[in-house]
N, C-alpha and C positions, 0 to 999 in steps of 0.2 A: 445719684443725681435723676435730675430728671428734665429734659429740655421740651419746655413749652412754646406751640406757635401761638403768638398774642396780636391780639389788634385794639386799637383805642376805637373812642368813639367815631373819629374821624377817617376812619378804617386804613389806617396806616399799620401795616404787618412788619413783626419784628418777631425775635426770637429771643428766649433767654432761658438761664441753666436755672433751679431750685434743689435745694435738699430733699425735697419732699412735695407731694401735693399738698399738706397743711401748711409747709412754710411758704408755697406761693401763695394761699388762702389768708393766711395772716398778713403777709407784706402788702396784699392787695388792699385788703380791709385798713390797713393801716395808713395806704396810701404812699407806701412806698415803692409800688412799682409803677413806671412811670412811662409813658411814650417816647422814645428816645428824638421824634420829629416833633412833636408838637408840647411834652413836656404834660399831655394829659395824664391824669390818675385814673378814669375810667378805660380799665383795660379791660380784656377777656381773654377766656382762651379759646383757641379756634380747632377744629376738626384734626387731627393727626392720625396718621398711618404709622402704626406701633411698629418695628422692627422687632418679630417676634423671632426667633430659630424653631424650627418642628424637630419634635423627636418623636414625631409618631412611623417615621418612614424609615425603612430598614438601611442601615449602615452600609450595604454592599450597592444599594440602587444607586444607578450614576446621578448623579445632581443636572437640574433642569437649568436652561440657560435662565437667569437671571433677567427679568423685564424691569426696567427702572420705571416709577411711577410719581407722582406728583399729586398731591391733594389741592386744588384749583379753589382760588378764591372766588364769590359770586363775581368780581369785578373781572375778574378773568377770565369766566366761562361768557358773560357776557361779551367782553371785546372777542374770542374766538368766535362767536356768533355773527358779528358784527362784520369783521372778516370775511368770514364763510358767505354771510350773505351778499358783501360786495364782488367776491369771486364770482358767484353762481349769477349775480345781474349782469356782468361785465360779459359770461360766456356765453347768455343765453339773448344778449341784447347787442352785442359788437360780433364783427366777422373776423374770425380765426385765419391769418393770412401767414402762420408758422415762421418758417425761416425767410419769408419776404419781408416780415414788420418793417427793417429799417428802410426797403428800398420802397413800399409802400407809403412809410409815414413820411417821406421826401418829397414823393411824386404829387401827394394832398398838398403838402406845405407850399409848394411853387407852383401850384394851380394846375398840374400837369393831370389829373385824374379829382374825380368827385370826394368831395369830404364825406366821412362817415366814420363809425365808430370801430375800430380795430384791435386785435392784440395779437401777440406774437413773441415770437426769440428776438433778443438781441443780447448782446454780451454787453460789461462794463463798459468797455471801450465806445462801442458804438452806441449805447446810451447816451453817455458824454458826448460825443460827437453830437449827435442830434439835440441837446440841450444847448450846445455851444451854438449851432445855427436856429436856435431861438425856436426849434421844435418840442413842445411840451409832449413830455413822454413822463409815464409814472411806471413802477415794478407793481406787478397784480400780486398782491400777498398771497403766501400759501399758508395755511392754516396748518399747523402741526397735528400728526393723526390723534384722533380721540384719545387713544392709550397711553399717549406720551403726556 
């Protein structure tokens, strides 16, 4: 059995199992492979990283720590790039007030200090309290490491 990562013409991504690559091609050509989201029969295989065991290493050598990997779609790469660009823009154009974020946000909201773009640290409880007071805050996106 072979598991393929598939995508339709609408860029819906999904996986499916087939007895062989020939069986996939036969079923796809006959219109039997369809997208579970939009029912399109225009489906193509996506690039996948195969899971292959290495036989060239000595059996006595210690096994290295396995690092999980994912093959990202073009859409996922674009989203990560946009999130990274947003984070970089904020960090370049706003003041880092660190642990004083909650206090500084309140001071600006209540007119005790000048309004300016800031970023810093707040836990979930503090962020909720700010929102309940009518102070707009947003989490700064953290982009996963490029290796993941």
